[in-house]
C-alpha positions in Angstrom: 7.1 54.0 -7.4 9.5 56.1 -5.3 11.8 54.2 -3.7 14.0 57.0 -1.8 12.2 56.4 1.5 13.6 52.8 1.7 17.5 54.0 1.0 18.4 53.3 4.6 17.3 49.6 4.2 19.3 48.3 1.6 17.3 45.0 0.6 14.2 46.5 0.6 15.5 49.6 -1.6 17.1 47.1 -4.1 13.8 45.3 -4.4 12.0 48.3 -5.1 14.4 49.3 -7.7 14.2 45.9 -9.3 10.3 46.0 -9.2 10.4 49.4 -11.0 12.9 47.8 -13.5 10.4 45.1 -13.9 7.7 47.3 -14.6 9.4 49.2 -17.1 9.6 46.0 -19.3 6.0 45.3 -19.4 3.9 46.3 -22.8 0.4 47.6 -22.4 -0.9 47.9 -25.9 -4.5 47.6 -27.0 -5.2 46.9 -23.2 -3.2 43.7 -23.1 -0.6 43.1 -20.7 2.4 41.1 -21.8 6.2 40.3 -21.2 8.9 39.7 -23.1 11.3 36.3 -22.9 9.8 33.7 -21.0 7.9 35.4 -18.2 4.3 35.4 -19.6 1.2 35.7 -18.3 -2.6 37.1 -19.5 -1.3 36.0 -23.1 -1.8 32.6 -25.0 1.2 30.5 -25.1 2.4 26.8 -24.7 4.6 26.0 -22.0 7.3 23.0 -21.7 9.8 21.9 -18.9 12.3 19.5 -18.7 14.1 18.7 -15.4 17.0 16.4 -14.9 19.1 15.7 -11.7 22.3 14.0 -11.2 24.0 13.0 -8.0 27.5 12.2 -8.7 28.2 11.3 -4.7 26.2 11.2 -2.0 26.9 15.0 -1.0 26.9 16.5 -4.4 23.8 17.3 -6.6 23.5 18.9 -10.0 20.2 20.1 -11.6 19.5 21.0 -15.3 16.1 23.0 -15.7 15.0 23.9 -19.2 12.1 26.3 -19.9 10.5 26.8 -23.1 7.6 29.2 -23.8 6.0 29.2 -27.1 3.9 32.6 -27.4 1.1 32.5 -29.8 2.6 35.2 -32.3 6.2 34.9 -31.6 9.1 32.6 -31.9 9.7 30.3 -28.9 11.8 31.5 -26.1 14.3 29.3 -23.9 16.0 29.5 -20.6 18.2 27.1 -18.7 19.1 26.9 -15.5 22.2 24.9 -14.2 22.6 24.2 -10.4 25.1 22.6 -8.3 24.7 22.0 -4.4 27.1 20.6 -2.0 25.7 19.1 1.1 28.3 19.7 4.1 26.0 18.1 6.5 22.1 16.8 6.8 21.5 20.4 7.8 23.5 22.7 5.5 24.5 22.9 2.0 26.0 25.6 -0.4 25.1 26.0 -3.8 25.9 27.6 -7.0 23.1 28.3 -9.7 23.6 29.9 -13.0 20.2 30.9 -15.0 20.3 32.4 -18.6 18.2 32.9 -21.5 19.2 31.5 -24.9 20.1 35.1 -25.8 23.6 36.8 -25.7 21.7 39.9 -25.0 19.3 38.5 -22.3 19.4 37.9 -18.7 22.1 35.6 -17.0 22.3 36.1 -13.2 24.6 33.9 -11.1 23.2 32.9 -7.8 25.5 31.7 -4.8 23.0 30.1 -2.0 23.3 29.1 1.4 20.3 26.2 2.5 19.6 25.3 5.9 17.3 22.5 6.2 14.8 23.0 9.0 13.2 19.6 8.8 12.3 17.0 5.7 9.8 19.5 4.6 11.2 23.2 5.1 14.1 24.8 4.3 15.6 28.5 4.6 17.6 29.9 1.8 19.7 32.7 1.5 21.3 33.8 -1.8 23.4 36.6 -3.5 22.9 37.1 -6.9 25.0 39.1 -9.4 24.4 39.7 -13.1 26.4 38.5 -16.0 25.0 40.7 -18.6 23.7 44.3 -19.0 20.1 42.9 -18.8 20.6 41.3 -15.7 20.3 42.8 -12.3 23.6 44.1 -11.0 23.6 42.7 -7.5 20.6 41.3 -5.4 
């Protein structure tokens, strides 16, 4: 996709470039559609997820989220997300999330998040993401 017409709108330009990069990572052999690592669809695979949440104080929250994919003809793929969030009030929190493949050469993005809680069921999150490895997006 040509992203040049979005240069003046930086977030859309970056999203377009990231979509192009993700499209380049697809495989289309024998009319099958597949991906590598934990992102899988249109393929036979098993999936397991473990989530643990800790609240060391009333204002702090730590979450560990482990994802495992068991592709039919490949070795298992693992990914871990570690999150920390501090609530400054009932309506506002800041967080830091680190996500990574269990592979030194995999994707390892770091997220800085700002969360505004609209009500008990809705929130609005804005985040900045930077990649820690070559396989990760530089900035989103």
